[in-house]
N, C-alpha and C positions, 0 to 999 in steps of 0.2 A: 685464445685462452679467455675463459669468462672472467669478468672482475669479480674480486673477492667480495662477499656479502658481509656487511658489518653486523655482528651477532647482536648489537644493541638495538638494531633497527626493528621496530615492530612490524610484525605481518599486516599485510593489507587489510583493512576492515577492523583493526583492533579498537575496541571500545563501541563497536557498532552491534547492534541486535536486529536480526532479520525476522519480523513477524510474519508466520506463514499460516493463514487459517485453512483448515481441511474439513471436508465432509465427503466421504466416499472417494478417497484419493489414494487408496492402499497401492494400486498399481503405479500411479505417478511418484509417489513420494520418496522412495528410495533414490531414484534417479535425479530428481529436482534437487534433493537435499545434498547429494554429492556434488552436483553442479554448482550450487550456491556457495558450498564450503571451499570448492576449488577456486572459485573466482575471488572469495574474501576470507582466506585461511584464518585470519585473526578475529573473525566474527562470531557471534553466538547465534545459533538458529533456534528460534523458539516455535515450536509446532502448536498451534491452537486447535484442538480437534473437538467437535461437537458430538462426541459419543457415536462416531460412524458406523452404522451397521455392517460395513465390509471390513471391519477390523483395522481401519487406518490408525487408530489409538495404539493398537498393539504393535503394528509396524514402527510407529514412531518411538515407542518404548523401546524397541529392539535397536534402533538407531542411536538412541541416547545412552544405552547401555555399551555401545561399541565405541562412542565418540563423545568424550566430554563437552564438546562445543554444541551439542544438541540437548535441548530441554524441551519438555512437553507440558502443555497445560491443557488438562481434560475438563471439558464443560459438560454438564449433565444433560443440558437440552439444546436443541438447535434453535438458536436465538438470533440469527441473522448475521450477515458478513460484518456489518459495522460494529455490532456488540463484540464480536470475535476479536476484531482489531482493537478496540478499546480495551478490552481485558488483557490483550498481549502487550499493548503500550503501557499500561500500569505496571506490568511486571517488568518490562525492560526498563522503565524510568526509575523504578524503586531499586533496581539492581545497579544503577548508576551509568546507564548507556550514555555515550556522548552523541551518538546519532542513532536514529531508529529507522530501519527500511521495512517497507510493506510490498508484498507481492503475491500473485496467486501461484498455486501449486500445481497447475495444469499445463505447464509449458508455455502458455500464451505470452508470459513474460521471460525473456531471455536472459539467464544469470550472466552471460558474458557482457552484458551492458553495466553491470554493477559497479566495476572499477571507475568507469568514466562518470556515472551518477553520483558517487561519493565524493569525487574530487573537488567540486564546487563548495561542498560542506567543509572539507578539510582546509582548504586554502581560504575560507572565510568570505567567499563572493556570493553565497546564496544560504537561505534558511530552510528552504523547501525546494527540492529538486523533483520534478515531474518527468517520467519517461512519457513522451508525447507521440501520439500517432499522428497529430494534426499540425505539426510544424514541418518546414522543409526538411526532407530526408527522412521523415517518418512515414508510416503507413500501416496497412492491414492487409492480410493475405488469408485466403480460405474462409472468407465471410460472403454470404449471400448479399444481395442488394438491400433487401429489408433490414437486416442487421446493420449495415452500414448506414442506412438512413436514420435508423432510431438512434444509433450511437452519435452520429454527427449532428443530428437533429436536437438530440438531448443536451449536448455541450453547447450548441448554439443557442438554444432556448435559455438555458441557465446563465450563459454569459451575458445574454442581453437583458434579462430580467434583473440579474444580480449586479450588472455593471462591471464585469470582471474583464480583464484583458487575456486571461488564461484560455488557450485554445482547446485543450483537452481536460474537460472538467470531470468526465466520467471514468477516467482511468484510474487504476489502483496500483501503479508501479511508481513508488514514491520513496524519497529519502529526505528525513526530518532531522533538522538540528534539535538536539533533545531540549534545548532551553525554549524553543519556538513550540514544539509539540507540548511541553508542560504548561505553557501559557494558555493552552485552549481548555475551557471548562468542560470536560467530559460529560459531566452530568446533564448539561443542557443540549447535548446533541440530539436533534430530531430523528435522524435517519437511521433505520436499522438495516437497510438494504443497500443497494448500489448508490443511492442518493447521498449516503455517508460520505463518498469521495467528493461529491460537489460541496457539501456543507463544510468538511474539514478545510478544503482549499479556500473556500470564502472566508472562513473565520480566520485563517492565517493571514490571508491577504488584507483583511480589514484591521488585523492587529499591527500592521505594518511590516510583515515579514517580506523579504526578498525572495519572490517565486521565480524559478528558472525552469524552462522546458527544454528538454534534450530529446532529439529524435530517436525513436525506436521502431522496429518492425514488430507488430503485434500478430501472433499467430493463433488460429483458433486451437482449442484444446486437443491434445493428442489422444487422450482416452477419456471416456464418459461422455455425459451430455451436460450442455450448458444449463446454468441454474437461473438463467434470465427467465422473466415470466411478465405477463400483463400486469400483475399486481404490482410488481417492483417498478415497472415504467409509471403507473399511475401515481405510485406513492412519491416517485422522483418529482414529478410535475406539481403535486400538491405541496410537498415540503418547500420547493424553490420558491413558490408564490407566497408561503407562509413566511419564508425568511425574509423576503423583500418587504412584505406588509409589516412584519414587526420592526424593521428598520425604519420604514417610513413613518410609522407611528411612534417611534421612539421608545418602543419596548425592547429593542435589542439593537446594539450598534456593531456586535461582532467584535468588540475590543477585548483585550485581555482583562481578566478580572484580578482583583487584588489592589 
């Protein structure tokens, strides 16, 4: 016989907001949204859609109409992944979120990892939890050799230049303690693309945040095409060097402002 459930106990994920940027993810969104809310039934799912031509925004509105835990933020222009996350973060923080989660909508981030990822935040042992491909137990499947080299090489380059101990700096599967996230000056963020992931972790680390990596298995997207490009890679290299230069010249210490 199953033990009785205390009705006063909050559902898993209560107080958490999951920020999910989308662009042409109409085929993926219903399934991934259901999986996220099944893993964290107490959380709010915020879909941030950049006016997707395939109707992702309309799909999101349909989900929101059917489930009050789903919210939608429509952006008129496609302004990059980083800006989508920042706009979503602002909404979540203004709504009083106690923790903010970020992940992709293409199934490369497995929602079943979410309960384990929020636990260090809930028990107070971490301020930023990263779902890491590059720690023991983590890994990548369905990627070609060139993509693996670019990803690992990018993390290694950023780690070396910025003097960080985090192994997976380019990944976007993260859980933030709200107080840590709110201490980052969003207006100063350089990166509009995937370098956003590097810069946010760097700023958190420099502010004194406790950063924890937990192993995940990253899978290539189920539907659609990767949004990685040569421009995004070049941008990442340039911004990493710029961040280090600003730090060395005293123009930026990566510390919290206030």
